[in-house]
C-alpha positions in Angstrom: 61.9 -158.3 140.4 58.5 -158.2 139.2 54.9 -158.1 140.4 54.9 -160.5 143.7 51.4 -160.4 144.4 48.4 -158.3 145.7 46.9 -158.7 149.3 43.9 -156.8 149.4 42.5 -156.3 153.2 38.9 -155.1 152.9 35.8 -155.8 155.0 33.4 -155.5 152.1 33.8 -155.4 148.3 34.9 -151.8 147.3 34.0 -149.9 144.3 35.7 -146.8 142.7 35.7 -143.5 143.8 33.4 -141.4 141.9 35.0 -139.8 138.7 33.7 -136.5 139.2 35.0 -136.4 143.0 36.6 -133.1 143.8 39.5 -132.9 146.1 38.7 -131.2 149.6 41.4 -127.9 150.4 42.1 -130.2 153.6 43.4 -133.3 151.2 47.2 -133.9 150.4 47.1 -135.4 146.9 50.4 -134.7 145.6 53.7 -133.7 147.1 53.8 -130.2 149.1 50.0 -129.7 148.6 50.1 -128.7 144.9 52.3 -128.6 141.8 53.9 -125.5 142.8 55.6 -127.5 145.7 54.9 -124.6 148.3 54.6 -127.3 151.1 51.9 -125.5 152.9 48.4 -126.6 153.4 45.6 -124.5 152.2 43.3 -126.1 154.6 42.9 -125.2 158.2 45.7 -127.2 159.9 45.8 -127.9 163.6 45.2 -124.7 165.9 48.5 -123.4 166.9 47.3 -123.3 170.6 46.3 -126.9 170.6 49.5 -128.4 169.0 51.1 -128.6 172.3 48.5 -131.2 173.2 49.2 -133.6 170.3 49.0 -137.0 171.2 49.4 -140.6 169.1 45.8 -141.4 167.5 47.5 -144.8 166.3 50.5 -146.4 164.7 50.3 -148.7 161.9 53.3 -150.7 160.5 53.4 -151.1 156.9 56.8 -152.6 156.4 59.7 -150.9 154.8 61.4 -147.4 155.3 59.2 -144.4 154.2 60.8 -141.7 152.1 57.8 -140.4 150.4 55.2 -137.8 151.9 52.1 -139.5 153.0 49.0 -138.6 151.1 45.7 -138.0 152.5 42.5 -138.3 150.3 39.0 -137.7 151.8 35.6 -139.4 151.3 36.9 -142.3 149.1 33.9 -144.9 148.9 35.3 -148.1 150.1 32.1 -150.8 150.0 29.3 -149.1 151.4 31.1 -146.2 153.6 33.2 -143.1 152.7 36.4 -143.2 154.3 39.4 -140.6 154.9 42.4 -142.5 153.6 46.4 -142.2 153.9 48.2 -143.4 151.2 52.1 -144.6 151.9 54.8 -146.1 149.7 57.7 -148.3 151.4 61.2 -149.4 150.5 59.6 -152.9 150.8 57.6 -152.1 147.8 54.2 -151.8 149.2 51.5 -149.2 148.7 49.0 -149.2 151.6 45.8 -147.2 152.1 45.0 -146.9 155.8 41.8 -145.6 157.4 42.9 -142.0 158.6 40.4 -142.5 161.5 41.5 -145.6 163.2 44.8 -146.7 161.4 43.4 -149.9 159.9 44.6 -151.0 156.5 42.1 -151.4 153.9 44.4 -152.6 151.0 48.0 -153.4 150.2 49.5 -153.8 147.1 53.2 -155.2 146.6 55.3 -153.6 143.6 58.8 -154.7 142.8 61.4 -154.5 145.6 65.3 -155.1 145.3 68.1 -155.3 147.4 70.9 -153.1 146.5 74.0 -151.6 148.3 74.9 -148.2 146.9 77.2 -147.5 149.6 75.7 -144.0 150.6 73.4 -145.0 153.8 70.0 -144.4 151.9 68.1 -147.3 153.4 68.1 -148.9 156.7 68.3 -152.5 155.2 69.3 -152.0 151.7 66.2 -152.9 150.3 64.4 -150.5 147.9 60.7 -150.5 146.4 58.6 -147.4 146.5 60.6 -144.3 147.6 59.3 -141.4 145.6 56.2 -139.5 146.8 53.0 -140.7 144.8 50.3 -138.6 143.4 46.4 -138.9 143.6 44.1 -138.2 140.5 41.1 -137.7 142.5 38.8 -137.4 139.4 39.8 -140.6 137.8 40.0 -142.4 141.5 43.5 -143.2 140.9 46.9 -143.1 142.8 50.3 -143.6 140.4 53.4 -144.8 142.0 56.7 -145.7 140.6 59.0 -148.6 141.9 62.6 -149.6 141.9 62.3 -151.2 138.3 61.3 -147.6 137.1 57.8 -149.2 136.4 54.8 -146.8 136.7 51.8 -147.9 138.4 48.1 -146.8 138.4 46.1 -148.1 141.2 42.6 -148.1 141.7 42.2 -145.4 144.7 39.4 -147.4 146.5 41.0 -151.2 146.2 44.5 -151.0 145.0 43.9 -153.0 141.8 45.9 -152.3 138.7 44.1 -150.0 136.0 44.3 -151.8 132.7 47.4 -150.9 130.5 49.7 -150.2 133.7 52.4 -150.4 134.5 54.7 -149.1 132.2 58.3 -148.8 132.3 59.7 -145.4 131.9 63.6 -145.5 132.5 66.7 -147.8 132.4 67.9 -150.2 134.9 70.6 -147.6 136.1 68.1 -144.9 137.0 66.2 -144.6 140.1 63.3 -142.1 141.2 63.8 -140.1 144.4 61.6 -137.2 143.7 58.0 -136.9 143.7 55.8 -137.4 140.8 53.7 -134.6 139.2 50.5 -134.7 137.4 49.1 -131.8 135.2 46.6 -132.1 132.8 47.0 -135.5 131.2 50.5 -136.0 131.7 52.3 -137.7 134.7 55.8 -136.4 135.2 58.6 -138.6 136.6 61.9 -136.9 137.6 65.0 -139.6 137.6 68.4 -140.0 139.3 70.3 -142.9 140.2 71.3 -144.6 143.3 74.2 -142.4 144.6 76.1 -142.2 141.2 77.0 -145.7 141.5 76.4 -146.6 138.1 76.0 -144.8 134.3 72.5 -143.4 134.2 70.9 -140.7 132.5 68.8 -138.4 134.7 65.9 -136.2 133.7 62.3 -136.0 133.2 60.1 -138.7 131.8 56.4 -138.1 131.0 53.5 -140.6 130.6 50.1 -139.9 128.9 47.6 -141.0 131.5 45.0 -141.4 128.8 47.2 -143.7 126.7 50.1 -144.8 128.7 51.9 -146.2 125.9 52.5 -142.6 124.7 55.7 -141.5 126.7 58.2 -138.6 126.5 61.4 -137.9 127.9 64.0 -135.1 128.3 67.6 -135.8 129.5 69.8 -133.4 131.2 72.8 -134.3 129.3 71.2 -135.2 126.2 73.6 -134.1 123.5 76.8 -134.5 125.3 79.4 -137.2 125.9 78.8 -137.2 129.6 76.0 -138.9 131.6 74.3 -138.5 135.1 72.5 -135.1 135.8 70.1 -136.6 138.1 67.0 -134.7 139.6 67.4 -135.7 143.2 64.9 -133.6 145.3 62.1 -134.9 147.3 59.9 -132.6 145.7 60.9 -133.8 142.2 59.5 -131.4 139.9 57.2 -128.5 139.9 54.4 -127.3 137.4 53.2 -123.7 136.8 49.5 -124.4 136.9 48.5 -121.7 134.5 50.5 -123.0 131.2 51.8 -126.5 132.3 55.5 -125.7 132.2 57.6 -128.0 134.4 60.6 -126.8 136.4 63.3 -128.8 137.5 66.6 -128.0 139.4 69.5 -130.7 138.3 72.7 -132.3 139.7 76.0 -132.8 138.5 77.3 -134.7 134.9 79.8 -137.3 135.1 82.9 -137.3 134.8 83.1 -134.5 137.2 85.7 -132.8 135.0 82.5 -131.8 133.0 80.0 -131.9 135.9 78.1 -128.9 134.4 77.6 -130.3 130.7 74.3 -130.1 129.1 71.9 -128.6 131.6 73.6 -130.1 134.4 73.7 -128.3 138.1 71.1 -125.8 136.6 67.6 -124.6 137.2 65.2 -125.4 134.2 62.1 -124.7 132.4 60.3 -127.1 130.2 57.2 -127.1 128.1 54.3 -129.4 129.0 55.8 -131.8 126.3 59.7 -131.3 127.6 61.0 -128.9 125.4 63.5 -127.0 126.8 62.5 -123.4 127.2 65.0 -121.8 129.5 68.1 -122.9 131.7 70.5 -121.2 133.9 73.9 -122.4 135.9 74.0 -120.0 138.6 77.2 -121.1 140.4 80.2 -119.2 140.5 83.9 -119.8 141.7 85.8 -120.1 143.7 84.1 -123.4 144.8 84.9 -125.2 147.9 83.6 -128.4 146.6 82.9 -130.5 143.3 79.4 -132.4 142.7 77.4 -129.1 143.3 74.1 -130.6 143.1 70.8 -129.0 143.2 69.1 -131.5 145.7 65.9 -129.7 145.3 62.7 -128.9 143.3 62.1 -125.2 142.7 59.5 -123.9 144.7 56.8 -121.5 142.5 55.8 -118.5 144.5 52.8 -116.0 143.5 52.9 -113.1 145.9 50.9 -109.5 145.2 52.7 -107.1 143.6 55.9 -109.4 142.3 56.4 -111.5 139.3 56.3 -115.3 139.8 59.2 -116.6 141.4 61.0 -119.9 141.3 63.4 -120.7 144.4 65.8 -123.5 144.7 68.7 -124.4 147.3 72.0 -125.8 146.0 74.2 -128.4 147.8 76.9 -125.3 147.7 75.0 -123.4 150.4 73.2 -120.8 148.3 69.3 -120.2 148.1 68.5 -118.8 144.6 65.6 -116.6 144.0 64.5 -116.4 139.9 61.9 -114.6 138.2 60.0 -117.7 136.8 59.5 -116.3 133.5 63.3 -115.2 133.0 65.0 -118.2 134.2 67.7 -117.7 131.5 68.6 -114.4 133.1 69.7 -115.7 136.4 68.9 -115.4 139.6 67.5 -112.0 140.9 68.7 -112.8 144.8 71.2 -115.1 146.0 71.5 -116.1 149.9 74.1 -117.9 151.3 72.3 -120.0 154.1 74.9 -122.8 154.7 78.8 -123.1 154.7 79.9 -125.4 152.0 83.2 -127.1 152.5 84.6 -130.5 152.3 83.9 -131.2 155.9 80.4 -129.9 156.3 77.0 -131.5 155.4 75.5 -130.2 152.0 72.5 -128.2 151.9 69.7 -130.2 150.5 65.9 -130.6 150.6 62.8 -128.5 150.2 62.0 -124.9 151.3 58.4 -124.1 152.3 56.4 -120.9 151.6 53.4 -119.8 153.2 51.5 -117.5 151.0 49.3 -115.5 153.8 52.5 -114.3 155.7 54.9 -114.2 152.6 57.4 -116.2 154.8 59.7 -118.8 153.4 61.5 -121.5 155.9 64.1 -123.9 155.3 66.6 -126.0 157.3 70.1 -125.3 157.0 72.6 -128.0 158.2 75.4 -125.4 159.3 75.9 -121.7 160.3 77.3 -119.2 157.9 80.1 -117.0 159.6 79.7 -113.1 159.7 76.0 -113.4 158.4 73.8 -113.8 161.3 72.5 -117.3 159.9 73.0 -120.2 161.9 72.3 -123.7 161.5 68.8 -125.0 161.9 65.3 -123.5 160.8 65.8 -120.3 159.0 62.8 -117.8 157.9 62.7 -115.2 155.5 60.2 -112.7 154.7 59.2 -111.8 151.0 59.3 -107.8 151.0 57.1 -105.4 149.2 60.0 -105.1 146.7 59.9 -108.5 146.2 63.2 -109.4 148.0 63.7 -112.1 150.6 64.8 -110.8 154.1 66.1 -112.6 157.1 63.3 -113.2 159.9 64.0 -115.5 162.5 66.2 -118.6 163.0 65.8 -121.6 165.4 68.4 -124.5 166.4 67.8 -127.7 164.9 68.7 -131.4 165.6 72.5 -132.2 164.8 74.0 -133.5 162.6 71.5 -134.0 159.8 69.8 -131.4 158.0 66.4 -132.9 158.6 63.6 -133.5 156.3 61.4 -131.0 154.1 59.4 -128.7 156.5 55.6 -128.6 155.9 53.4 -125.6 157.2 49.8 -125.7 158.3 47.4 -123.5 160.2 50.5 -121.1 161.0 52.7 -124.0 162.3 55.8 -125.7 161.1 56.4 -129.4 161.0 59.8 -131.0 160.4 61.3 -134.5 160.9 64.8 -134.2 162.0 66.3 -136.9 159.8 68.2 -139.6 161.6 67.8 -137.9 165.2 64.2 -139.4 165.0 62.3 -136.6 166.2 59.1 -134.8 164.9 58.9 -130.9 166.0 56.6 -128.2 165.4 57.5 -124.7 165.7 55.2 -121.6 165.5 55.6 -120.0 162.2 55.5 -116.4 163.1 58.3 -116.5 165.5 60.0 -120.2 165.6 58.9 -121.0 168.9 58.8 -124.7 169.7 55.4 -126.1 170.3 55.9 -129.8 170.0 58.4 -132.6 170.1 58.2 -136.0 170.1 60.9 -138.9 169.3 59.9 -141.7 167.3 62.9 -143.8 167.8 63.6 -144.0 163.9 64.9 -141.9 161.0 62.3 -139.5 159.6 63.3 -137.9 156.2 59.9 -138.0 154.8 57.9 -134.6 154.7 54.9 -134.7 157.4 51.5 -134.4 156.2 48.7 -132.3 158.3 45.2 -133.0 157.0 41.8 -133.3 158.5 42.9 -132.2 161.9 45.7 -134.9 162.1 49.4 -134.9 161.8 50.8 -137.8 159.8 54.5 -138.8 160.0 56.2 -141.7 158.3 59.6 -143.2 159.2 62.5 -146.0 158.4 61.0 -148.6 160.3 57.8 -148.6 158.1 55.5 -147.1 160.5 52.8 -144.4 159.7 52.0 -142.4 163.0 48.8 -140.4 163.4 48.7 -137.4 166.3 45.7 -135.5 167.1 45.3 -132.8 169.5 43.5 -133.5 172.8 40.4 -131.2 173.5 
């Protein structure tokens, strides 16, 4: 379906955000608070002692399942006022800008939406529109989004109006974008996969020149082979090294499964800013308990004092892989089995989060590992002075799902429990639970914490805002 229309709800005419405006360190303008996909806010977060006093500030229904992390942008001039905005995309093809203070919808634009039935329970109503986490270009006053027709849109941050020259189509009809968009220098990067391997598709990375959207690049995971698929599935999409602009990805299987590792499938990958393959590694070792051994994640790029830059990725086979980011082709420096992988267990998907201040990595595992001391639930690891991760603590979590990706802010971990529909908060230092609230709907989107507010999106198309009572 093409553009259905635009509904702009504003009290006054809006003008673009200042082209020179800078993001606050308490904003959330891209998935995981930065291109390294650390999942940790550089802002103050919500004081741990007040998290047990979190209460609903407002709830706004915008329509359609929310899978992408809500974005938060402070001090956007709308009409005559500077407002803090929450931006959310939904399965009904909507992009909405909501006033963080009171929950009022300031503008709303409808992009494409289609009814699809992939048979993998990936939507509550089989409607797909805007699934991937968007990205904000604060300097240009834009937010970028991709819809179900693989069209990338640039919208004015203050009004939702379409920027001239957009949208542009970046992939074929069999492709689908689950993972977050990434913006680095002038390039907008789009990871592609499919709806549950139900058609021929060509997974990989597409790039759009934001200064000239007709200038596009692509890199295909299985390019040059007689296979297809190789999707990039993780909610975090891609990560980007801020020093040199290199792009990191972790790919799924090729098809047919008899050649599932063809090309750079099932690999951790490093590309140049213009999508030239620099390094890749296929780390899996037999004996295998399952076929279809996807990486359903994005590499987390970690810089820690005294250590080479790390790239950390989890695999459906139940393993956490730790690479030196500059030596991907040499293989992982450390492998930790964090989940049991059999045909009867839930696969390991999702994103870890890493807190630079405490050198602590956390993830959610769907299963226990016999004899290892690692159980199902939230697992915590600490990076030692010797640059090796060691188990720290673990905490049981809501079965049967692995839950959504964790978000860390102010020494607190926030996690949505997947189909169980509970948002929980744990103290980062020891895993003590500080807060739990059932929302009555699936939560797969990573929570957002910004400007003293916890923001959560659910599958009923609701955006929730929680604040602590004084």
